[in-house]
C-alpha positions as CSV (number, residue, x, y, z in Angstrom):
1,M,-1.0,3.2,-10.5
2,L,-1.0,3.1,-6.7
3,N,-3.9,4.7,-4.9
4,E,-3.1,7.8,-2.8
5,S,-3.1,6.0,0.5
6,V,-0.8,3.3,-0.7
7,Q,1.4,6.0,-2.3
8,S,1.7,7.7,1.1
9,V,2.6,4.5,2.9
10,S,5.1,3.7,0.0
11,A,6.8,7.1,0.3
12,K,7.3,6.7,4.1
13,L,8.6,3.2,3.7
14,C,11.0,4.2,0.9
15,Q,12.3,7.1,3.0
16,F,12.8,4.8,6.1
17,I,14.5,2.0,4.1
18,T,16.7,4.5,2.2
19,H,17.7,6.3,5.4
20,S,18.3,3.1,7.4
21,Y,20.0,0.8,4.9
22,L,21.5,2.8,2.0
23,D,24.1,5.4,1.6
24,D,23.0,9.0,1.4
25,D,23.3,9.2,-2.4
26,E,21.2,6.1,-3.0
27,L,17.5,6.1,-3.4
28,I,14.9,3.3,-3.9
29,A,11.7,3.5,-5.9
30,P,8.5,1.6,-4.8
31,D,9.2,-1.1,-7.4
32,T,12.9,-1.6,-6.5
33,P,13.4,-5.3,-5.6
34,I,14.6,-4.7,-2.1
35,I,15.0,-8.4,-1.1
36,E,16.5,-9.5,-4.4
37,L,19.1,-6.7,-4.2
38,N,19.9,-7.5,-0.6
39,I,18.8,-4.1,0.6
40,L,16.8,-5.9,3.3
41,D,17.8,-9.2,4.9
42,S,16.0,-11.4,7.4
43,A,17.1,-9.3,10.3
44,S,16.2,-5.9,8.8
45,I,12.8,-7.2,7.8
46,F,12.0,-7.1,11.6
47,D,13.2,-3.5,11.8
48,V,10.8,-2.6,9.0
49,V,8.0,-4.5,10.8
50,E,8.7,-2.5,14.0
51,Y,8.7,0.7,11.9
52,I,5.3,-0.2,10.5
53,H,4.0,-0.8,14.0
54,R,5.3,2.6,15.2
55,E,4.5,4.7,12.1
56,F,1.1,3.2,11.2
57,A,0.0,1.8,14.6
58,L,-0.3,-1.6,12.9
59,R,0.9,-5.0,13.9
60,L,1.4,-7.2,10.9
61,P,0.3,-10.8,11.5
62,V,3.2,-13.2,11.8
63,I,1.9,-15.2,8.8
64,D,2.5,-12.1,6.6
65,I,6.1,-11.6,7.7
66,H,7.9,-13.5,4.9
67,P,10.2,-12.4,2.1
68,D,7.5,-12.4,-0.6
69,N,5.7,-9.6,1.2
70,F,8.9,-7.6,1.3
71,A,9.9,-8.1,-2.3
72,S,9.4,-4.3,-3.0
73,V,8.1,-1.3,-1.1
74,E,5.1,-1.4,-3.5
75,V,4.2,-5.0,-2.4
76,L,4.7,-4.1,1.3
77,S,2.7,-0.9,1.0
78,K,-0.2,-2.8,-0.4
79,L,0.0,-5.3,2.5
80,V,0.1,-2.4,5.0
81,E,-2.9,-0.7,3.4
82,H,-4.8,-4.1,3.2
83,H,-4.4,-4.5,7.0
84,R,-5.2,-0.9,7.7
85,N,-8.5,-1.2,5.7
86,K,-9.2,-4.5,7.4
87,E,-8.8,-2.9,10.9
88,N,-11.0,0.0,9.9
89,T,-13.9,-2.4,9.0
90,L,-13.8,-4.2,12.4
């Protein structure tokens, strides 16, 4: 079960990815394998990174921008929340 903060990030990311990369009648769940299903490709990953920067005021480190961290919205949401928590402790 995802914690409430990760669920909030996940919901926003699902909405953004659905709106940006899928037809109106398609939806994704947090555990949808978005890389494996080619919903995101290498170019669209950078669009998502830019969205994360705008929406969450967070810059993901370059080292974290690789397909494993974009395997699903759930994985990506946990990464975003990890970095948000890390920034809050500085």
